[in-house]
C-alpha positions as CSV (number, residue, x, y, z in Angstrom):
1,X,79.5,116.3,140.8
2,X,80.6,113.0,139.4
3,X,78.1,113.2,136.6
4,X,79.3,116.7,135.7
5,X,82.9,115.6,135.7
6,X,82.0,112.6,133.5
7,X,80.2,114.9,131.0
8,X,83.1,117.3,130.8
9,X,85.6,114.4,130.2
10,X,83.3,112.8,127.7
11,X,82.8,115.9,125.5
12,X,86.6,116.7,125.8
13,X,87.9,113.2,125.0
14,X,85.5,112.2,122.3
15,X,86.5,114.9,119.8
16,X,90.2,114.2,120.5
17,X,89.7,110.5,119.9
18,X,89.4,111.3,116.2
19,X,92.6,113.3,115.9
20,X,94.9,111.9,113.2
21,X,97.5,113.1,110.8
22,X,95.2,111.9,108.0
23,X,93.6,114.7,106.0
24,X,90.2,113.5,104.9
25,X,88.8,116.7,103.5
26,X,91.8,117.9,101.5
27,X,91.5,116.1,98.1
28,X,94.6,115.9,95.9
29,X,93.1,113.8,93.1
30,X,90.0,113.5,90.9
31,X,88.7,110.5,92.8
32,X,88.9,112.2,96.2
33,X,87.5,115.4,94.7
34,X,84.4,113.5,93.4
35,X,83.9,111.8,96.8
36,X,84.3,115.2,98.6
37,X,81.6,116.7,96.3
38,X,79.2,113.9,97.2
39,X,80.0,114.3,100.9
40,X,79.3,118.1,100.6
41,X,76.0,117.4,98.7
42,X,74.8,114.9,101.3
43,X,75.8,117.2,104.2
44,X,74.0,120.1,102.6
45,X,70.8,118.0,102.2
46,X,71.1,116.9,105.9
47,X,71.5,120.5,107.1
48,X,68.5,121.6,105.0
49,X,66.4,118.8,106.5
50,X,67.6,119.5,110.0
51,X,66.9,123.3,109.8
52,X,63.4,122.6,108.3
53,X,62.4,120.1,110.9
54,X,63.9,122.0,113.9
55,X,62.3,125.3,112.7
56,X,58.9,123.5,112.5
57,X,59.4,122.0,115.9
58,X,60.1,125.4,117.5
59,X,57.3,127.2,115.6
60,X,54.7,124.6,116.4
61,X,55.8,124.2,120.0
62,X,55.4,127.9,120.5
63,X,52.2,128.3,118.5
64,X,50.4,125.5,120.1
65,X,51.8,125.8,123.6
66,X,49.4,125.5,126.6
67,X,48.1,128.9,127.7
68,X,45.4,129.8,130.3
69,X,42.9,130.4,127.5
70,X,43.5,127.0,126.0
71,X,43.7,125.0,129.2
72,X,40.1,124.0,129.3
73,X,39.5,123.8,125.6
74,X,39.5,120.5,123.7
75,X,41.2,120.8,120.3
76,X,39.2,120.0,117.3
77,X,39.8,116.5,115.8
78,X,41.8,116.7,112.5
79,X,41.3,113.6,110.4
80,X,44.2,114.3,108.0
81,X,45.4,116.5,105.2
82,X,46.0,114.8,101.8
83,X,48.2,117.7,100.5
84,X,50.5,117.5,103.5
85,X,50.7,113.7,103.4
86,X,51.6,113.8,99.7
87,X,54.2,116.5,100.3
88,X,55.9,114.5,103.2
89,X,56.2,111.6,100.8
90,X,57.3,113.3,97.7
91,X,59.9,115.7,99.3
92,X,62.1,112.9,100.7
93,X,61.9,111.0,97.4
94,X,63.2,114.2,95.6
95,X,66.0,114.6,98.1
96,X,67.0,111.0,97.7
97,X,67.1,111.3,94.0
98,X,69.2,114.5,94.2
99,X,71.7,112.5,96.2
100,X,71.3,109.1,94.4
101,X,71.8,110.3,90.8
102,X,75.4,111.8,91.2
103,X,76.3,108.9,93.5
104,X,75.4,106.2,91.0
105,X,77.0,108.2,88.2
106,X,80.2,108.6,90.2
107,X,80.3,105.0,91.2
108,X,80.0,103.7,87.6
109,X,82.6,106.3,86.4
110,X,85.1,105.1,89.0
111,X,84.4,101.5,88.1
112,X,84.8,102.1,84.3
113,X,88.1,104.0,84.9
114,X,89.8,100.9,86.2
115,X,89.5,99.3,82.8
116,X,89.4,102.2,80.3
117,X,92.0,104.7,81.5
118,X,94.8,105.2,79.0
119,X,98.4,105.1,80.3
120,X,97.4,103.5,83.6
121,X,100.0,101.6,85.7
122,X,99.4,98.7,88.1
123,X,100.9,98.1,91.5
124,X,100.2,95.0,93.6
125,X,99.5,95.7,97.3
126,X,99.7,92.9,99.9
127,X,98.6,93.5,103.4
128,X,100.4,91.8,106.3
129,X,100.1,92.0,110.0
130,X,101.2,94.8,110.4
131,X,102.9,96.2,107.3
132,X,102.3,96.9,103.6
133,X,104.1,95.4,100.6
134,X,104.1,97.2,97.3
135,X,105.2,95.3,94.2
136,X,105.9,96.9,90.8
137,X,105.6,93.6,88.9
138,X,106.5,95.1,85.5
139,X,109.5,96.9,86.9
140,X,110.6,94.2,89.3
141,X,110.7,96.6,92.3
142,X,109.4,95.8,95.8
143,X,108.8,98.4,98.6
144,X,107.5,98.2,102.2
145,X,105.3,100.8,103.9
146,X,105.8,103.3,101.0
147,X,104.8,103.6,97.4
148,X,105.9,106.0,94.7
149,X,103.6,107.1,91.9
150,X,103.7,109.7,89.1
151,X,101.2,112.6,89.1
152,X,98.5,112.9,86.5
153,X,98.6,109.1,85.9
154,X,95.8,106.6,86.9
155,X,97.2,104.0,89.2
156,X,95.4,100.7,89.6
157,X,96.2,99.1,93.0
158,X,95.6,95.3,93.0
159,X,94.7,94.5,96.6
160,X,95.2,91.2,98.4
161,X,95.9,90.1,102.0
162,X,98.4,87.5,103.3
163,X,96.5,86.9,106.5
164,X,93.4,88.7,107.6
165,X,91.1,91.3,106.1
166,X,92.8,94.7,105.8
167,X,91.5,97.9,104.2
168,X,93.6,100.2,102.0
169,X,92.9,103.9,102.5
170,X,94.6,107.1,101.3
171,X,92.0,109.8,102.2
172,X,93.5,112.6,100.1
173,X,93.5,110.4,96.9
174,X,90.3,108.4,97.3
175,X,88.2,106.0,99.2
176,X,89.0,102.7,100.9
177,X,88.8,99.2,99.7
178,X,89.2,95.8,101.5
179,X,92.1,93.4,101.0
180,X,90.7,89.9,101.4
181,X,92.7,86.8,102.3
182,X,92.6,83.8,100.0
183,X,91.1,83.7,96.5
184,X,92.8,84.4,93.2
185,X,91.1,87.6,92.1
186,X,92.4,90.7,94.0
187,X,90.2,93.8,94.6
188,X,91.1,96.7,92.4
189,X,91.2,100.4,93.4
190,X,92.1,103.2,91.0
191,X,93.7,106.3,92.4
192,X,95.0,109.4,90.7
193,X,97.2,112.1,92.2
194,X,96.9,115.6,90.6
195,X,99.5,117.3,92.8
196,X,103.0,116.3,94.0
197,X,103.3,115.6,97.7
198,X,103.5,112.9,100.4
199,X,100.1,111.5,101.4
200,X,99.4,109.4,104.5
201,X,97.7,106.1,104.2
202,X,96.7,103.4,106.7
203,X,94.7,100.3,107.3
204,X,91.0,101.1,107.8
205,X,89.9,97.7,109.0
206,X,90.5,96.4,112.5
207,X,93.1,93.6,111.9
208,X,94.7,93.0,115.2
209,X,96.7,94.5,118.1
210,X,98.7,96.9,116.0
211,X,96.0,97.9,113.5
212,X,96.4,101.6,114.3
213,X,100.2,101.3,113.6
214,X,99.7,99.8,110.1
215,X,100.6,103.0,108.1
216,X,102.2,103.8,104.8
217,X,103.1,106.8,102.7
218,X,102.3,107.6,99.1
219,X,105.0,109.7,97.3
220,X,103.4,111.5,94.3
221,X,106.2,113.0,92.1
222,X,106.5,114.3,88.6
223,X,106.7,111.8,85.7
224,X,110.3,112.8,85.1
225,X,111.3,112.2,88.7
226,X,109.3,109.0,88.9
227,X,111.1,107.6,85.8
228,X,114.5,108.6,87.3
229,X,113.5,107.0,90.7
230,X,112.3,103.7,89.1
231,X,115.4,103.5,87.0
232,X,117.6,104.0,90.1
233,X,115.7,101.3,92.0
234,X,116.0,98.8,89.1
235,X,119.7,99.2,89.2
236,X,119.5,98.3,92.9
237,X,122.7,100.3,93.7
238,X,124.6,99.3,96.8
239,X,124.5,101.7,99.7
240,X,127.2,104.3,99.4
241,X,128.9,103.8,102.8
242,X,132.5,103.8,104.0
243,X,133.8,100.3,104.4
244,X,134.2,100.7,108.1
245,X,134.7,97.7,110.4
246,X,131.3,98.4,112.0
247,X,129.6,98.5,108.7
248,X,131.1,95.3,107.4
249,X,130.3,93.5,110.7
250,X,126.8,94.8,110.5
251,X,126.4,93.5,106.9
252,X,127.6,90.0,108.1
253,X,125.1,90.1,111.0
254,X,122.3,91.0,108.6
255,X,123.3,88.2,106.2
256,X,123.3,85.6,109.0
257,X,120.3,86.8,111.1
258,X,118.0,88.8,108.9
259,X,118.4,87.9,105.2
260,X,116.1,84.8,105.5
261,X,113.1,87.2,106.1
262,X,114.3,90.6,104.9
263,X,115.7,91.8,101.6
264,X,118.2,94.7,101.5
265,X,117.7,95.4,97.7
266,X,114.8,96.9,95.8
267,X,114.7,94.1,93.2
268,X,114.6,91.3,95.9
269,X,111.6,89.9,97.6
270,X,111.3,88.0,101.0
271,X,108.5,87.1,103.3
272,X,109.2,90.0,105.6
273,X,109.4,93.8,104.9
274,X,111.9,94.8,102.3
275,X,114.5,96.9,104.2
276,X,115.9,98.7,101.1
277,X,115.8,102.4,101.9
278,X,115.1,101.9,105.6
279,X,117.9,104.4,106.4
280,X,116.2,107.3,104.7
281,X,112.8,106.8,106.1
282,X,111.4,109.1,108.8
283,X,110.1,106.2,110.9
284,X,111.2,102.6,111.7
285,X,108.3,100.2,110.8
286,X,106.1,103.3,110.6
287,X,106.1,103.5,114.4
288,X,109.1,105.2,116.0
289,X,111.4,108.0,114.7
290,X,114.3,106.7,112.7
291,X,117.6,106.9,114.6
292,X,120.5,104.5,115.5
293,X,119.3,104.3,119.1
294,X,115.7,103.6,118.1
295,X,116.9,101.1,115.5
296,X,118.8,99.2,118.2
297,X,115.7,99.2,120.5
298,X,113.6,97.9,117.6
299,X,116.0,95.1,116.9
300,X,116.1,94.0,120.5
301,X,112.3,94.0,121.1
302,X,110.0,94.9,118.2
303,X,106.9,93.7,119.9
304,X,107.2,96.4,122.6
305,X,106.6,99.0,119.8
306,X,104.3,96.9,117.6
307,X,102.3,94.4,119.5
308,X,101.6,91.2,117.6
309,X,104.5,91.8,115.1
310,X,105.9,88.5,113.8
311,X,109.5,89.6,113.9
312,X,111.4,88.0,116.9
313,X,113.5,90.1,119.2
314,X,117.3,89.8,119.1
315,X,118.0,90.6,122.7
316,X,120.9,88.2,122.8
317,X,123.0,90.4,120.5
318,X,125.8,92.4,122.3
319,X,125.8,96.2,122.3
320,X,128.6,96.1,119.8
321,X,126.7,93.8,117.5
322,X,123.6,96.0,117.8
323,X,125.6,99.1,117.0
324,X,127.1,97.4,113.9
325,X,123.7,96.1,112.6
326,X,122.1,99.6,113.2
327,X,125.1,101.2,111.3
328,X,124.5,98.9,108.3
329,X,120.7,99.4,108.2
330,X,121.1,103.2,108.5
331,X,123.2,103.2,105.3
332,X,120.5,101.4,103.3
333,X,119.3,104.4,101.4
């Protein structure tokens, strides 16, 4: 009974363990589409081999099964069959070539695209435990846990790490690539969105206690909307909020407690995540739904939501101070 229960739980939990909001088989760009085609080709070859081998297994098991007539008969010795032996050698080579040729061609085409694409743009990505920093060096804009790109434009992500090895992965746009600590030459990954939308990304390399919570979003928009967005961020407009006592108090608290680590403007850069726009995001630190109440909980004890986070808790703030600070942050649009 215990074994039966174990098997039921195993085959129930194992499929669910892979559940995620990431959509791996729904490509929205040419890089992801190329990789999906290679995946389908390799899967097709594996299915063909499986059906062939399994069919032969069933046929030969039945054909040469033990029967009363054969029980006392010694089978004739077969030394070998050169034709079959050649076939078993040549067929796998042909199947490997069918898979290898488009794989090699695709690999080189992706590598060449990093240097030869016209109109490409570059974004520097820095991985931290446990958040993402995106820097538009030419535009002077810095974001955390989100990146905006124009559609139909190759984007070269220059990948580096500030601490340990991370891996940058946006399944609907392309494959993953590591971010390595140290060194002066970052890895490069070219992605290309062919449709507007919001695409989920995450770290694909175990990097610590909150590895699974190291998420980000890619906003692919039209070129016109992107130009408008980047222009707006370069102006770094102040949040449009009523000058209430709570808001002003929260701003002072932010300046005295948070400004040494966090910036509240898109054109500024600090060691911690840039909090510009935190008020419009769906999630705080990519972990908990964005609300004033959750914002206060995060400020008091961030490690309870994101184990290993470097941000210290501010449990010594009064309820009134937490309310004011949350009010200020919620207005950073």
